[in-house]
C-alpha positions as CSV (number, residue, x, y, z in Angstrom):
1,M,-63.8,64.8,134.1
2,V,-67.3,62.7,133.9
3,T,-67.3,60.0,136.4
4,R,-68.5,56.9,135.0
5,R,-71.7,55.5,136.3
6,F,-72.7,52.0,135.6
7,M,-75.9,50.8,136.7
8,R,-77.3,47.5,137.2
9,V,-80.9,46.4,135.7
10,G,-82.5,44.0,137.9
11,C,-84.4,42.1,135.0
12,L,-80.4,41.2,133.7
13,A,-79.5,39.9,136.7
14,A,-81.3,36.8,136.9
15,G,-79.8,34.2,135.4
16,M,-76.5,36.6,134.1
17,I,-74.2,34.5,136.4
18,L,-74.9,30.9,135.0
19,S,-74.9,32.0,131.6
20,L,-71.5,33.8,132.2
21,V,-70.0,30.7,133.7
22,L,-71.5,28.6,131.0
23,F,-70.3,31.2,128.5
24,S,-66.7,31.1,130.2
25,T,-66.9,27.4,129.8
26,Q,-67.4,27.5,125.9
27,L,-64.4,30.0,125.5
28,Q,-62.2,27.5,127.5
29,A,-63.1,25.0,125.3
30,Q,-62.6,26.8,122.0
31,S,-59.2,28.3,123.3
32,S,-58.3,24.6,123.5
33,L,-58.7,24.4,119.3
34,S,-55.7,26.5,119.1
35,V,-53.1,24.5,117.3
36,G,-50.5,24.2,120.1
37,T,-48.1,26.8,121.6
38,V,-45.2,29.3,120.9
39,T,-42.7,29.9,123.5
40,V,-40.8,33.2,123.2
41,D,-38.1,34.0,125.8
42,G,-39.2,31.2,128.0
43,I,-42.9,32.4,128.1
44,T,-45.5,29.9,126.1
45,V,-48.8,31.2,124.8
46,P,-51.3,29.7,122.7
47,E,-50.6,29.5,119.0
48,I,-52.3,31.8,116.5
49,G,-54.7,30.3,114.3
50,P,-58.0,30.3,112.2
51,L,-61.3,31.4,114.6
52,P,-63.3,28.5,116.0
53,T,-66.2,27.8,113.2
54,A,-68.7,28.2,116.3
55,V,-69.4,31.8,117.9
56,P,-69.7,31.7,121.5
57,I,-73.3,32.0,122.3
58,P,-74.7,32.6,126.1
59,P,-77.2,29.6,126.7
60,G,-79.4,32.5,128.4
61,N,-79.3,34.8,124.9
62,L,-79.6,32.3,121.6
63,N,-79.2,33.6,118.6
64,Y,-81.7,33.6,115.8
65,A,-82.8,35.5,112.8
66,A,-85.8,37.5,114.3
67,K,-83.6,38.2,117.5
68,V,-80.5,39.5,115.5
69,E,-83.0,41.6,113.3
70,L,-84.4,43.3,116.0
71,G,-81.0,44.1,117.6
72,K,-79.8,45.5,114.3
73,Q,-82.5,48.1,114.3
74,L,-82.1,49.0,117.9
75,Y,-78.3,49.4,117.1
76,F,-78.9,52.0,114.6
77,D,-81.7,53.6,116.0
78,G,-80.8,56.9,117.8
79,R,-83.9,56.8,119.9
80,L,-81.6,55.0,122.5
81,S,-80.1,58.0,123.3
82,K,-81.5,61.3,124.8
83,N,-81.7,63.8,121.6
84,G,-82.6,60.9,119.5
85,Q,-79.4,61.2,117.3
86,V,-76.7,59.2,118.9
87,P,-77.2,55.2,117.9
88,C,-74.9,52.7,119.0
89,A,-73.5,53.1,115.3
90,A,-72.5,56.4,115.8
91,C,-69.2,55.6,117.4
92,H,-69.3,51.5,116.2
93,V,-69.6,52.4,112.6
94,P,-69.7,49.7,109.9
95,S,-67.9,51.5,107.3
96,T,-64.8,51.9,109.6
97,G,-64.5,48.6,111.1
98,F,-67.2,48.7,113.4
99,A,-65.0,51.4,115.2
100,D,-64.6,55.3,115.4
101,V,-62.2,57.2,112.7
102,R,-62.2,60.0,115.5
103,Q,-59.8,59.6,118.5
104,V,-62.7,59.7,120.8
105,S,-66.0,59.8,120.1
106,I,-68.6,62.6,120.1
107,G,-71.8,62.1,122.2
108,V,-75.3,63.9,122.6
109,G,-75.0,67.6,122.5
110,G,-71.4,67.2,121.6
111,A,-70.1,65.8,124.6
112,I,-66.8,64.5,124.3
113,G,-65.8,61.0,125.3
114,D,-62.3,60.5,127.0
115,R,-61.5,57.0,125.9
116,Q,-61.2,55.7,121.9
117,A,-64.4,53.4,120.8
118,P,-63.2,49.9,120.4
119,T,-64.4,47.7,117.3
120,I,-67.2,45.5,117.8
121,F,-65.2,43.1,115.5
122,N,-65.2,39.7,117.6
123,T,-66.3,40.7,120.7
124,A,-68.3,37.6,121.1
125,Y,-65.0,36.2,121.7
126,N,-64.2,38.4,124.5
127,P,-65.0,37.2,127.9
128,S,-64.9,41.1,129.1
129,Q,-66.1,44.2,127.6
130,F,-64.6,47.7,127.9
131,W,-61.0,48.8,127.8
132,D,-61.0,48.1,131.5
133,G,-62.8,45.0,131.6
134,R,-65.7,46.5,134.0
135,V,-68.4,43.7,132.5
136,G,-68.7,40.3,131.4
137,S,-70.9,40.5,128.5
138,L,-72.0,42.1,125.6
139,E,-75.7,42.2,127.3
140,E,-74.1,44.1,130.0
141,Q,-72.1,46.3,127.9
142,V,-75.3,47.9,125.9
143,L,-76.1,49.4,129.0
144,G,-72.9,51.1,129.5
145,P,-73.0,53.7,126.6
146,I,-76.8,54.5,127.1
147,Q,-76.6,56.0,130.6
148,E,-73.0,57.5,130.2
149,E,-73.9,61.3,130.1
150,D,-70.8,61.9,127.2
151,E,-72.1,59.4,125.1
152,M,-75.8,58.5,125.1
153,A,-77.1,60.4,128.3
154,E,-80.4,58.5,128.6
155,T,-82.1,56.8,131.5
156,I,-83.1,53.0,131.2
157,E,-86.7,54.1,132.1
158,N,-86.9,56.9,129.3
159,V,-85.5,54.2,126.7
160,V,-87.9,51.6,127.2
161,K,-90.8,54.1,127.1
162,K,-89.8,55.7,123.9
163,I,-89.1,51.9,122.5
164,R,-92.3,50.7,124.1
165,R,-94.0,53.1,121.8
166,V,-93.2,52.5,118.6
167,K,-95.9,49.8,116.9
168,G,-93.3,47.9,115.2
169,Y,-91.0,47.6,118.2
170,Q,-94.0,46.3,120.4
171,Q,-94.8,43.6,117.5
172,Q,-91.1,42.5,117.0
173,F,-90.9,42.1,121.3
174,R,-94.0,40.0,121.3
175,A,-93.1,37.8,118.3
176,V,-88.9,37.5,119.6
177,F,-89.6,37.9,123.2
178,G,-93.5,36.9,123.9
179,T,-93.4,40.5,126.4
180,D,-93.6,43.8,126.0
181,V,-90.8,46.0,125.2
182,N,-88.2,45.8,128.4
183,M,-84.5,46.5,128.7
184,Q,-83.5,43.0,129.1
185,G,-85.1,42.5,125.6
186,I,-83.3,45.4,124.1
187,A,-79.9,44.5,125.6
188,E,-80.3,40.8,124.5
189,A,-80.8,41.6,121.0
190,I,-78.2,44.3,120.4
191,A,-76.0,41.7,121.8
192,A,-77.4,39.1,119.4
193,Y,-76.6,41.1,116.5
194,E,-73.0,42.1,117.5
195,R,-72.5,38.7,118.1
196,T,-72.6,38.4,114.2
197,V,-70.2,41.0,113.6
198,I,-67.0,38.6,112.9
199,S,-63.7,39.0,111.3
200,T,-62.5,36.1,109.7
201,N,-61.7,34.4,106.2
202,S,-58.7,36.8,105.9
203,T,-55.4,36.0,103.8
204,F,-53.7,34.4,107.1
205,D,-56.4,32.3,107.6
206,K,-56.2,31.2,104.4
207,Y,-52.4,30.7,104.5
208,V,-52.6,28.5,107.6
209,S,-55.3,26.7,106.3
210,G,-53.0,25.3,103.4
211,D,-53.1,28.0,101.0
212,A,-49.2,28.8,100.7
213,R,-49.9,31.5,98.2
214,A,-52.5,33.4,100.0
215,M,-50.0,35.9,102.0
216,N,-47.2,37.4,100.1
217,E,-43.7,37.0,101.3
218,A,-43.6,40.0,103.2
219,A,-46.2,38.7,105.1
220,V,-44.8,35.7,105.9
221,R,-41.7,36.9,107.0
222,G,-43.7,39.4,109.3
223,M,-45.6,36.3,110.7
224,A,-42.2,35.0,111.8
225,L,-41.4,38.4,113.5
226,F,-44.8,38.6,115.3
227,K,-44.2,35.3,116.9
228,G,-40.4,36.1,117.4
229,K,-38.2,38.8,117.5
230,A,-41.3,41.2,117.9
231,R,-42.8,39.3,120.7
232,C,-46.2,40.3,119.3
233,I,-47.7,36.8,120.2
234,L,-47.1,37.2,123.9
235,C,-50.4,39.6,124.2
236,H,-51.9,39.0,120.8
237,N,-52.3,35.3,120.8
238,G,-54.8,32.4,120.1
239,P,-57.2,32.2,117.4
240,N,-58.8,35.8,117.9
241,F,-55.3,37.5,118.5
242,T,-55.6,38.5,122.0
243,D,-55.0,36.9,125.4
244,N,-58.1,38.9,126.9
245,E,-55.6,40.1,129.6
246,F,-54.7,43.9,130.9
247,H,-51.2,45.2,130.3
248,N,-49.8,48.4,130.8
249,L,-47.4,49.4,127.6
250,G,-46.7,52.9,129.3
251,V,-49.1,54.7,126.4
252,P,-49.2,58.4,126.5
253,Q,-52.3,59.6,128.0
254,V,-54.1,62.2,125.7
255,G,-57.4,63.6,125.7
256,P,-60.0,64.7,128.4
257,R,-58.3,62.5,131.1
258,K,-55.5,64.0,132.5
259,E,-54.9,60.4,134.2
260,D,-56.7,57.2,133.1
261,L,-55.9,54.2,135.6
262,G,-57.8,51.8,133.5
263,R,-58.2,48.0,134.9
264,Y,-57.0,49.5,138.4
265,D,-60.6,51.1,138.7
266,V,-62.1,47.8,138.7
267,T,-59.6,45.8,141.0
268,L,-57.7,48.1,142.7
269,V,-54.6,46.1,142.3
270,E,-51.7,48.3,142.0
271,H,-50.1,46.0,139.5
272,D,-53.3,47.0,137.3
273,K,-52.8,50.8,137.4
274,E,-52.7,52.2,133.6
275,A,-53.1,48.8,132.3
276,F,-55.8,48.2,129.5
277,K,-57.5,45.3,127.6
278,T,-55.5,43.6,124.5
279,P,-57.4,44.2,121.3
280,T,-58.3,41.7,118.7
281,L,-55.6,42.6,116.0
282,R,-58.2,41.0,113.3
283,S,-59.0,43.3,110.8
284,I,-57.0,45.8,112.9
285,A,-55.6,47.8,109.6
286,E,-59.8,49.1,109.1
287,T,-59.9,50.5,113.1
288,A,-57.5,53.4,113.7
289,P,-56.6,55.2,115.6
290,Y,-54.9,52.9,118.1
291,M,-54.9,52.1,121.9
292,H,-57.2,53.2,124.7
293,D,-56.8,57.0,123.9
294,G,-56.5,56.8,120.0
295,V,-53.3,58.7,120.6
296,F,-51.6,56.7,117.7
297,K,-53.1,57.3,114.1
298,T,-51.2,54.4,112.1
299,L,-49.8,51.3,112.4
300,E,-46.4,52.4,111.7
301,E,-46.6,54.6,114.8
302,V,-47.8,51.6,117.1
303,V,-44.8,49.6,116.0
304,D,-42.2,52.3,116.5
305,F,-43.8,53.1,119.8
306,L,-43.4,49.1,120.5
307,D,-39.9,48.9,119.1
308,Q,-38.4,51.2,121.5
309,G,-40.1,49.2,124.3
310,G,-43.1,51.3,124.9
311,G,-43.6,54.2,127.4
312,H,-41.9,55.0,130.4
313,N,-44.4,53.7,133.5
314,P,-43.7,52.3,136.8
315,T,-46.0,49.6,136.4
316,L,-45.0,48.9,132.7
317,S,-45.6,45.6,131.5
318,L,-43.1,42.7,131.7
319,L,-43.7,41.6,128.4
320,V,-42.8,44.8,126.7
321,K,-38.7,45.3,126.2
322,P,-37.3,47.4,123.1
323,L,-37.3,45.0,120.1
324,G,-34.4,46.0,118.0
325,L,-36.8,46.2,114.8
326,S,-35.2,47.3,111.5
327,P,-37.1,49.2,108.7
328,H,-37.3,46.1,106.6
329,D,-38.7,44.3,109.7
330,K,-41.6,46.9,110.5
331,A,-42.6,46.7,106.9
332,D,-43.0,43.1,107.1
333,L,-44.6,43.0,110.4
334,I,-46.8,45.6,109.1
335,A,-47.7,43.5,105.9
336,F,-48.6,40.6,108.3
337,L,-51.1,42.7,110.2
338,K,-52.9,43.9,106.9
339,A,-53.1,40.2,106.0
340,L,-55.5,39.9,109.3
341,T,-58.3,41.9,107.4
342,G,-61.3,39.7,107.4
343,E,-63.1,39.4,104.1
344,P,-65.9,42.1,103.8
345,I,-69.3,41.8,105.6
346,K,-72.4,41.9,104.0
347,F,-74.2,45.0,105.2
348,E,-77.6,47.0,104.7
349,M,-79.0,49.6,106.7
350,P,-82.1,48.6,108.5
351,K,-85.4,50.2,108.1
352,L,-86.2,51.2,111.0
353,P,-89.7,51.2,112.7
354,K,-92.2,53.5,113.3
């Protein structure tokens, strides 16, 4: 099993703490825009509803068109990897919900990953990144895959050298940052682009905004189940359909890892063993397979698993219990989940500089 190594780059450390504090404050302020609360079995959580119109942007990395365009080019540029063939987009593919249809991704030289690549959709709203939440910003997240041996397998130094040799990138860096190519700028640009990848304006959003005909009857019944009998809202709550917490659902561990302790590897807290971050459900129908190891291929499999009360595990979340859903209930619930699919994102492949 590949040991996950995650290096910090000194140039990103300056100002990062302040930016994260302010970013966290933004998220808390936006969460307060949620339209009330829902109580299920004595547990009160934020109501689901439309996303805030303003995307959270840290003050240390403001978004503007030239930076986003630079980040988009870098996101699709295989030169960030050791063999020049594995860009960020190899595992977070626009045509498949900015996720990976494979159970686990394939890195440089055919190396097999050990977790399912999560979607980029709405990561701008996440206070932590990766399935185990080990970093607190998209800027930090960019550094991980570049250095992972089973992903892009490159070093920070080599990435900077390669990108610095590209005349087009030199010109863009001077225009955007006023500097030569550096890793801080690469990370900030890619993060800026990723913050534009937003799933919103779904039929659900239209329905709760006043269009009573936007969702069909099955989806409306499914929404009631979601907020009641099916207990989904206990974890998937708020405008982005996630509590941004970590839960052990007893998911069967498959793939290269014999054991994946999840959040525990970050906190060393016993209760966090095999707990993983609650993913957003926005555009969930586009981002199969599901769970941290991609064990479930369809939403139907996920619903069946949760209906039976998850899997057997000594640190199973107290929020998980058998649901007693009928086949009709399950069909309605899935109809609602499909109603969370956002409007199509207009997308064109960038032309990479030479």
